[in-house]
C-alpha positions as CSV (number, residue, x, y, z in Angstrom):
1,M,18.9,8.2,43.7
2,T,16.4,7.3,46.3
3,A,13.5,6.7,44.7
4,A,9.8,7.9,46.6
5,V,7.3,4.8,46.6
6,I,3.9,4.9,47.0
7,S,3.2,2.6,50.1
8,G,-0.5,3.5,51.2
9,I,-3.3,5.3,50.0
10,G,-6.5,6.7,51.8
11,A,-9.6,9.1,51.0
12,W,-12.3,10.5,52.9
13,L,-15.3,12.5,51.9
14,P,-17.8,14.7,53.6
15,P,-21.4,12.7,54.3
16,D,-23.1,15.3,52.6
17,K,-23.8,14.1,49.3
18,V,-25.4,16.7,46.7
19,G,-26.8,15.6,43.9
20,N,-27.7,17.6,40.6
21,D,-31.3,17.7,41.0
22,D,-31.0,19.2,44.9
23,L,-28.6,22.3,43.1
24,A,-31.5,22.8,40.5
25,A,-34.0,23.3,43.2
26,R,-32.3,26.5,44.1
27,M,-30.7,27.8,40.7
28,D,-31.2,28.1,37.5
29,T,-29.7,24.7,36.1
30,S,-30.7,21.1,35.8
31,D,-29.7,17.8,36.0
32,E,-29.2,17.6,32.3
33,W,-27.3,20.6,31.8
34,I,-24.8,19.7,34.6
35,R,-24.6,16.8,33.4
36,T,-24.3,17.0,29.4
37,R,-21.6,19.7,30.2
38,T,-19.6,18.8,32.8
39,G,-20.1,15.0,33.4
40,I,-20.8,15.3,37.3
41,R,-24.1,13.8,38.9
42,T,-23.2,14.1,42.6
43,R,-20.1,16.2,44.7
44,H,-20.1,16.0,48.6
45,F,-19.9,19.2,50.5
46,V,-18.7,20.0,54.1
47,S,-21.3,21.2,56.7
48,A,-20.7,23.9,59.2
49,G,-17.9,22.8,61.5
50,M,-15.8,21.3,59.3
51,P,-12.8,22.1,58.2
52,T,-10.3,21.3,55.5
53,S,-7.7,19.8,58.5
54,L,-10.7,17.3,59.1
55,L,-11.0,16.2,55.8
56,A,-7.3,15.6,55.2
57,A,-7.0,13.7,58.5
58,E,-9.5,11.5,58.0
59,A,-7.9,10.8,54.5
60,G,-4.6,10.6,56.0
61,A,-5.4,8.1,58.8
62,R,-6.6,5.6,55.8
63,A,-3.3,6.4,54.0
64,L,-1.2,5.0,57.2
65,Q,-3.4,2.3,58.0
66,S,-2.8,1.0,54.2
67,A,0.6,1.9,54.6
68,G,0.9,-0.3,57.8
69,T,2.5,2.6,59.9
70,A,1.1,5.3,62.2
71,D,4.1,7.4,61.9
72,V,5.9,9.2,59.6
73,D,8.8,11.9,59.3
74,A,6.7,14.5,57.4
75,V,3.2,16.0,56.4
76,V,3.2,17.9,53.2
77,L,-0.8,19.1,52.6
78,A,-2.1,20.0,49.3
79,T,-4.9,22.9,49.5
80,T,-6.2,26.1,48.4
81,T,-9.0,26.2,51.1
82,P,-6.6,26.1,54.6
83,D,-8.3,26.6,57.6
84,R,-7.1,29.9,58.1
85,P,-5.3,32.5,55.9
86,C,-2.2,31.9,59.3
87,P,-1.1,29.5,60.0
88,A,-0.8,27.2,57.7
89,T,-3.2,24.2,58.4
90,A,-0.8,20.9,57.5
91,P,0.3,21.1,60.9
92,E,-3.1,20.9,62.7
93,V,-3.8,17.8,60.2
94,A,-0.5,16.7,62.3
95,R,-1.8,17.2,65.5
96,R,-5.1,15.6,64.6
97,L,-3.2,11.8,63.7
98,G,-1.2,12.8,66.8
99,L,2.0,13.2,64.7
100,T,2.4,16.7,66.9
101,G,6.7,17.2,66.6
102,R,7.1,16.1,63.1
103,P,7.5,19.0,60.2
104,A,4.5,19.9,58.4
105,F,3.4,22.6,55.9
106,D,1.1,23.4,53.0
107,V,1.8,23.9,49.2
108,S,-0.8,26.0,47.5
109,A,-0.9,24.9,43.4
110,V,-4.9,24.8,43.0
111,C,-5.4,21.8,41.2
112,T,-1.8,20.8,40.2
113,G,-1.2,20.8,44.3
114,F,-1.1,17.0,44.6
115,L,1.5,17.0,42.3
116,Y,3.9,19.8,43.7
117,A,3.3,18.3,47.1
118,L,4.5,14.8,45.3
119,T,7.5,16.3,44.6
120,T,8.3,18.2,47.5
121,A,8.1,15.3,49.3
122,A,9.4,13.2,46.7
123,G,12.7,15.8,47.4
124,M,12.6,15.5,50.7
125,I,13.2,11.5,50.5
126,A,15.6,11.8,47.8
127,S,18.0,14.3,49.7
128,G,17.7,11.5,52.8
129,A,15.4,14.8,55.3
130,A,13.1,12.2,55.3
131,E,12.1,8.2,54.8
132,Q,8.5,7.8,54.8
133,V,6.0,11.2,54.1
134,L,2.4,11.9,54.3
135,V,1.0,13.9,51.5
136,I,-2.7,14.9,51.4
137,G,-4.9,16.9,49.0
138,A,-7.6,17.8,50.7
139,E,-10.5,20.6,49.9
140,A,-13.5,22.2,50.9
141,F,-13.9,24.2,47.6
142,S,-17.8,24.9,48.2
143,T,-16.6,27.1,51.1
144,L,-15.2,29.7,48.4
145,I,-17.8,29.3,45.9
146,D,-20.9,32.2,45.0
147,P,-24.4,29.5,45.8
148,Q,-25.7,31.4,43.2
149,D,-23.1,31.2,40.7
150,R,-24.2,28.6,37.9
151,S,-20.9,28.3,36.4
152,S,-19.3,27.0,39.7
153,A,-21.4,26.2,42.3
154,V,-22.1,22.5,39.7
155,V,-18.6,21.8,39.3
156,F,-17.1,21.9,42.8
157,G,-17.3,19.3,45.8
158,D,-15.1,18.6,49.2
159,G,-13.2,16.0,50.2
160,A,-9.4,14.6,50.5
161,G,-7.1,11.9,49.3
162,A,-4.0,10.7,50.6
163,V,-0.6,8.9,49.9
164,V,2.7,7.6,52.2
165,L,5.5,8.0,50.4
166,R,8.7,5.5,51.3
167,A,12.1,5.9,50.4
168,G,12.4,2.8,47.9
169,E,14.1,1.9,44.4
170,P,13.9,3.9,40.8
171,G,12.8,0.5,39.4
172,E,10.4,-0.8,42.1
173,P,6.5,-0.6,41.7
174,G,4.8,2.3,43.3
175,A,8.4,4.6,42.3
176,L,7.5,7.8,41.4
177,G,8.8,8.6,38.0
178,R,10.2,12.0,37.0
179,I,7.5,14.8,38.3
180,V,7.2,17.2,35.2
181,L,5.8,21.0,36.4
182,G,5.4,24.6,35.2
183,S,3.3,27.5,35.8
184,D,2.5,31.0,34.4
185,G,1.6,33.8,36.0
186,S,0.0,35.5,33.6
187,L,-2.8,33.8,33.7
188,A,-3.6,34.3,37.2
189,D,-6.9,35.3,36.0
190,L,-8.8,32.7,34.8
191,I,-8.7,31.2,38.0
192,T,-8.8,32.8,40.9
193,V,-10.1,34.4,44.0
194,R,-9.6,37.8,43.9
195,A,-10.2,39.3,47.7
196,G,-8.5,37.9,51.0
197,G,-4.9,38.5,50.0
198,S,-2.3,41.0,50.6
199,E,-3.6,42.3,47.2
200,Q,-6.7,43.2,48.2
201,P,-7.6,42.9,52.2
202,R,-10.9,42.1,53.5
203,P,-12.5,44.4,54.3
204,H,-11.8,46.5,51.6
205,P,-13.8,49.4,50.4
206,D,-13.6,49.4,47.0
207,A,-13.8,45.7,46.6
208,D,-16.9,43.8,44.3
209,P,-18.4,41.8,46.7
210,A,-18.0,39.1,43.9
211,D,-14.2,39.0,44.3
212,R,-14.9,37.1,47.6
213,Y,-15.8,34.0,45.1
214,F,-14.0,31.9,43.3
215,S,-14.1,32.8,39.3
216,M,-13.1,30.9,36.6
217,R,-13.1,32.2,32.8
218,G,-14.1,28.4,31.5
219,R,-13.9,28.7,27.8
220,E,-10.0,29.7,28.6
221,V,-9.2,26.8,30.9
222,F,-10.7,24.7,28.9
223,G,-8.0,25.4,26.2
224,H,-4.9,26.1,28.6
225,A,-5.7,22.9,30.3
226,V,-6.0,20.4,27.7
227,T,-2.7,21.8,26.0
228,R,-0.9,22.0,29.2
229,M,-1.7,18.6,30.4
230,T,-1.1,16.9,26.9
231,E,2.3,18.4,27.3
232,S,3.6,17.3,30.7
233,A,2.1,14.5,30.1
234,R,4.1,13.3,27.2
235,A,7.0,14.7,28.9
236,A,6.4,12.3,31.6
237,L,6.2,9.7,29.3
238,A,9.7,10.3,27.7
239,H,11.5,10.7,30.7
240,T,9.8,6.9,31.7
241,G,10.4,5.9,28.0
242,W,6.8,4.5,27.9
243,Q,4.6,4.9,24.5
244,P,0.8,6.2,24.7
245,D,0.0,2.4,24.1
246,D,2.4,1.3,27.5
247,V,-0.3,3.2,29.2
248,D,-3.1,1.2,31.2
249,R,-4.7,4.1,33.3
250,L,-4.6,7.9,32.6
251,V,-5.5,9.8,35.9
252,G,-6.1,13.2,34.8
253,H,-7.4,16.0,37.1
254,Q,-11.2,15.3,37.8
255,A,-12.4,18.9,36.6
256,N,-14.6,18.4,33.7
257,L,-15.0,15.4,31.8
258,R,-14.6,17.0,28.0
259,I,-11.3,17.8,29.0
260,L,-10.5,14.4,30.1
261,H,-11.8,13.0,26.8
262,A,-9.8,16.0,25.2
263,V,-6.5,15.0,26.5
264,A,-6.8,11.5,26.1
265,E,-7.5,12.0,22.3
266,Q,-4.2,14.3,22.0
267,L,-2.2,11.7,23.6
268,D,-3.4,8.6,21.7
269,I,-4.8,6.9,24.8
270,P,-8.2,5.6,24.1
271,V,-11.1,6.9,26.8
272,E,-11.6,3.5,27.7
273,R,-8.1,3.9,29.8
274,L,-9.3,6.9,31.6
275,V,-10.2,7.1,35.1
276,I,-13.6,8.6,35.6
277,H,-14.2,10.1,39.3
278,L,-15.7,13.4,38.7
279,D,-19.2,12.0,38.2
280,R,-19.3,11.2,41.6
281,V,-17.5,14.2,43.3
282,G,-17.0,16.9,40.9
283,N,-14.0,18.7,40.7
284,T,-12.0,18.7,44.2
285,A,-8.9,20.5,43.3
286,A,-5.9,19.4,44.8
287,A,-8.3,16.1,45.9
288,S,-8.6,15.3,42.9
289,I,-5.9,12.9,41.9
290,P,-5.6,11.0,44.8
291,L,-9.4,10.8,45.7
292,A,-9.8,9.3,42.1
293,L,-6.7,7.0,42.6
294,A,-8.5,5.9,45.9
295,H,-11.5,5.1,44.2
296,A,-9.6,2.9,41.5
297,H,-7.8,1.4,44.0
298,E,-10.5,0.2,45.8
299,T,-12.6,-1.1,42.6
300,G,-10.3,-2.8,41.6
301,E,-10.0,-0.6,38.2
302,L,-6.0,-0.1,39.3
303,T,-4.6,-3.4,39.7
304,P,-0.7,-4.2,40.5
305,G,1.2,-3.8,37.8
306,A,-0.7,-1.2,35.8
307,R,1.2,1.5,34.3
308,V,-0.2,5.0,35.3
309,V,0.2,8.6,34.0
310,L,-1.3,11.2,36.3
311,A,-1.9,14.6,35.1
312,A,-3.1,18.3,36.2
313,F,-3.5,22.2,35.8
314,G,-5.0,24.6,38.0
315,G,-4.9,27.7,38.9
316,G,-1.6,29.9,38.9
317,A,-1.8,28.4,36.4
318,T,0.3,25.7,36.9
319,W,0.5,22.0,35.2
320,G,2.1,19.0,35.8
321,A,2.2,15.4,35.1
322,T,4.3,12.1,36.0
323,A,4.2,8.2,35.7
324,L,4.5,4.8,37.5
325,T,3.8,1.6,37.9
326,W,1.6,0.5,40.3
327,P,2.0,-0.9,43.3
328,A,-0.1,-4.1,45.7
329,L,-1.7,-2.1,48.5
330,K,-3.6,-3.0,51.5
331,S,-7.2,-1.1,51.2
332,A,-7.7,1.5,54.5
């Protein structure tokens, strides 16, 4: 079967960098409180007039440059923060990149969105529907957050990361292994924005004003995230035939440092092999994994030949994991 191979990578962050002290100046928190509970020091927020499509296009352009191409057969965008409820944002991203006419669509699986998008793109390549696909994770999560809610406002940030996938051979560097995915709709209220959909349209006379903002039951999310990320990573390793000792880098969804450490411990992978990027950007949901990959690539933390496991958990609930050998990529 034809494999989907990573051939380019790129990332982009909004220029507005917000430190913990900036947040402490307007709410009941502190740098120490945020760092000790999340591991986050800074994050980036979009400014007025900066939609998700702009972030996605900036990251996508860099991934295309890294891959040495200006054209792809399709664009798949993972996001929880589309420019509009309707239509999808990916066609606008394609337009910004000069790819008008190419198929472009959104995938919504919150923090697991990038892995779901990779699966979709890999399926297009395996079926022969595409030779190259641009896969982007992009979020303007600050637009969903109550700015006075200490439990969420300190955690999330905005940004975008992208990869180009091309048709290739299963055994070559960059080829995606089996992508293990799952979901459980009974956990929908763990991570949610209640208002704005068909269940509770805006405006709604009986709606709680808080329902228009993101909410998360953090303690419960922690347990489910560790369990599901660990299980899916083990399944991905089993499909690849690797043992935990074979893994050079574990790139988990960058939600919380404690979650990442707990997953590494459950998998018997030393925490020194974790790729940590959340301290610089916070939780960027669907953009989290590609941003972490792009940063590790640029800093040399990810080197060609490294055996890498990706794992995520997000709203839905959704989860997933895959494994690959890191390829030699050009910097954007």
